[in-house]
C-alpha positions in Angstrom: -3.2 14.9 165.1 -3.7 18.6 164.5 -0.1 18.9 163.4 -0.6 16.1 160.8 -3.7 17.9 159.5 -1.9 21.2 159.2 1.0 19.4 157.4 -1.4 17.8 154.9 -3.2 21.1 154.3 0.2 22.8 153.6 1.2 20.1 151.2 -2.0 20.4 149.3 -1.7 24.1 149.2 1.9 23.9 147.8 0.7 21.5 145.2 -2.0 23.8 144.1 0.4 26.8 144.0 2.7 24.7 141.7 -0.2 23.9 139.5 -1.1 27.6 139.2 2.3 28.5 137.7 2.1 30.0 134.3 4.5 29.4 131.4 6.3 32.4 130.0 5.6 32.8 126.2 7.7 35.5 124.5 7.7 36.4 120.9 11.1 36.8 119.3 12.6 37.7 115.9 13.0 34.7 113.5 16.3 33.0 113.9 16.4 30.6 110.9 16.1 30.9 107.2 13.0 28.6 107.1 10.0 30.2 105.5 6.7 28.5 104.5 5.6 28.3 100.9 2.8 30.3 99.3 -0.6 29.9 101.0 1.0 28.6 104.2 2.3 30.1 107.5 4.6 28.9 110.2 4.8 29.2 114.0 7.9 27.9 115.8 8.3 27.4 119.5 11.7 27.0 121.3 11.6 25.6 124.8 13.8 23.8 127.4 10.8 21.6 128.2 10.8 18.3 126.5 7.1 17.5 127.4 5.7 20.7 126.0 2.2 20.0 124.6 0.8 22.3 121.9 -2.6 21.7 120.4 -4.1 23.5 117.4 -7.9 24.1 117.1 -7.6 22.8 113.5 -5.8 19.6 114.5 -2.4 20.3 113.0 0.5 18.5 114.7 4.0 20.0 115.3 7.2 18.8 113.9 9.5 18.2 116.9 13.3 18.4 116.9 16.3 19.2 119.1 18.5 22.2 118.1 22.2 22.7 118.6 21.7 24.4 122.0 19.9 21.3 123.4 16.5 23.0 123.2 13.3 21.5 121.9 11.8 23.0 118.7 8.1 22.6 117.9 7.2 23.8 114.4 3.7 24.2 113.0 3.1 24.8 109.3 -0.5 25.9 108.7 -2.5 25.7 105.5 -4.4 28.9 105.2 -6.7 28.1 102.2 -9.8 28.0 104.4 -9.2 29.9 107.7 -6.4 32.3 108.8 -7.3 32.3 112.5 -5.6 29.8 114.8 -5.8 29.2 118.5 -3.0 27.2 120.1 -3.2 25.7 123.6 0.2 25.3 125.2 0.6 23.2 128.3 3.2 21.3 130.4 3.0 19.1 133.5 2.6 21.3 136.6 1.7 24.5 134.7 -1.6 26.2 133.8 -2.6 25.7 130.1 -2.0 28.9 128.1 -4.0 30.1 125.1 -2.4 31.8 122.2 -4.7 33.4 119.5 -3.2 34.2 116.1 -4.4 35.7 112.9 -2.0 34.4 110.2 -1.2 35.6 106.7 0.4 33.6 103.8 4.2 33.1 104.1 4.2 34.6 107.6 6.6 33.2 110.2 6.3 33.7 113.9 8.9 32.6 116.5 8.3 32.2 120.3 10.2 30.9 123.3 8.3 29.1 126.1 9.9 28.5 129.5 9.2 28.3 133.2 8.7 31.6 135.0 12.1 31.6 136.7 14.2 30.2 133.9 14.9 31.2 130.2 16.3 28.9 127.5 20.0 28.4 127.3 21.6 31.6 126.0 25.3 30.6 125.9 27.7 28.0 126.8 31.3 27.4 127.6 33.8 24.6 126.5 37.0 23.7 128.2 39.5 21.4 126.7 42.9 19.8 127.4 45.1 19.9 124.3 47.9 17.5 123.4 50.4 17.4 120.5 53.6 15.7 119.7 55.5 19.0 120.1 53.7 20.4 123.1 52.1 18.0 125.7 50.7 20.9 127.7 47.8 23.0 126.3 44.2 24.2 126.8 41.3 25.8 125.0 38.4 27.8 126.4 35.5 28.8 124.2 32.3 30.8 124.7 29.2 31.0 122.6 26.6 28.7 121.1 26.2 28.3 117.3 28.8 31.0 116.8 31.4 31.7 119.4 34.9 32.7 120.3 37.8 30.9 121.9 41.4 31.2 123.1 44.0 28.4 123.2 47.6 27.9 124.2 50.2 25.1 123.8 53.6 24.9 125.5 56.3 22.3 125.7 58.2 21.5 128.9 61.6 22.1 127.2 63.2 25.5 127.7 65.3 27.3 125.1 68.9 27.1 126.4 72.2 27.9 124.8 72.7 29.5 121.4 71.0 29.1 118.1 72.7 27.5 115.1 71.7 28.0 111.5 73.3 24.8 110.2 74.3 21.5 111.6 78.1 21.3 111.6 80.7 18.7 112.7 80.9 20.4 116.0 77.2 20.5 116.5 76.2 17.2 114.8 72.8 16.1 116.0 73.8 12.5 115.7 76.4 13.0 118.4 74.2 15.1 120.7 71.4 14.3 123.1 67.9 15.4 121.9 66.3 17.3 124.7 63.0 17.7 122.8 60.9 20.3 121.1 60.8 24.0 122.1 57.2 24.9 121.3 54.8 27.7 122.2 51.5 28.7 120.6 48.9 31.4 121.5 45.8 31.5 119.4 42.5 33.4 119.4 39.7 32.5 117.0 36.1 31.9 116.2 34.0 28.7 116.2 31.1 28.1 113.9 28.5 25.3 114.0 28.4 23.2 110.9 25.9 20.8 112.4 24.2 20.2 115.8 27.3 18.3 117.0 30.1 19.5 114.7 31.9 22.9 114.9 34.6 24.5 112.8 37.5 26.4 114.5 39.5 29.1 112.7 42.1 31.1 114.5 45.4 33.0 114.4 48.1 34.1 116.8 51.8 33.8 117.5 54.0 30.7 117.9 57.6 29.4 118.4 59.2 26.2 117.4 62.7 24.7 117.7 64.8 21.7 118.8 66.9 21.6 121.9 70.2 19.7 121.9 73.1 19.0 124.3 76.5 18.2 122.9 78.9 15.6 124.4 80.9 18.4 126.0 77.7 19.6 127.8 77.0 22.6 125.7 73.4 23.3 124.8 72.2 24.7 121.5 69.0 25.2 119.6 68.4 24.2 115.9 65.6 24.8 113.5 64.3 27.7 115.6 61.7 30.0 114.2 58.9 32.2 115.5 56.2 34.2 113.9 52.5 34.3 113.0 50.5 31.1 113.4 47.2 30.0 112.0 45.0 27.0 112.9 42.1 25.1 111.4 40.2 22.4 113.2 37.0 20.6 114.0 35.4 19.7 117.3 32.6 17.2 118.0 30.2 17.6 120.9 28.8 14.3 122.2 26.5 15.4 124.9 28.7 17.1 127.6 31.9 15.7 126.0 34.0 17.6 123.4 36.5 15.9 121.1 38.6 18.0 118.7 41.4 17.8 116.1 43.4 20.8 115.0 46.1 21.6 112.4 48.5 24.5 113.2 50.8 26.1 110.8 53.6 28.4 111.9 54.9 30.8 109.3 58.4 31.9 110.3 61.6 31.7 108.4 60.4 28.3 107.3 57.0 26.5 107.4 56.1 24.2 110.3 52.9 22.3 110.8 51.8 20.2 113.7 48.6 18.5 114.8 46.7 18.7 118.1 44.1 16.5 119.7 41.7 17.8 122.4 39.2 16.4 125.0 37.0 18.4 127.3 33.5 19.2 128.4 30.6 21.6 127.7 28.8 23.7 130.3 25.4 25.3 129.3 24.5 28.5 131.2 21.0 29.8 131.8 20.0 33.4 131.9 17.5 34.4 134.6 14.4 36.1 133.4 14.3 39.8 134.4 11.4 40.8 136.6 
């Protein structure tokens, strides 16, 4: 019986400790180009907490939205014609209510992050994709960043360059009388990704590539036609549907000739959290 009483007491104590946790409210520099009109001011809160409750002493209600990082945005626009002082009460389930007192000025914009004490909002993320094209069935892309980021990708065929290269198809090396062994293809790209919308990103990159066709004649000799290598550029779009990434990319190899191929990708997104420094 005593053991049960001690257990109940400990549970109640832990619940009270949980309730005594305070939210962390940090002021940041403004991240967006939104500014209020004359005679008004704006306060914006960014938080990983979906159930964040913010009340104004003047009764204003926030505009709620979800940003490209998967964080919740609470934006207040205050009319300052009568009073420039504002008190905001910020609360969430399981945390102590916090009070934020502000003295606003026309066209002023303040930006805050609100998060639990051991956890900050998402700072960056990673994408990993498998890439496929008609010339190279093996490929991958890894990207880092959020709204703006960097990535690296590669593509490679499973056909090796064997034999000698020919500039022109002759009677001896007639492709109609030879076995087509497939594409010789390599591509190594580094680039940047930029968010066009919450779920749509633009990719722009450059690097080095190879392209050619591998043949085998009736006599068993192997040779390569249409071979070229040189700088390569790519342009594409990716779409993030929750944790899933779908992408389409066009690559152009600028060698002795001009070669263009298209790549489809599928992968996933991982969001990382940065621990708050103590």
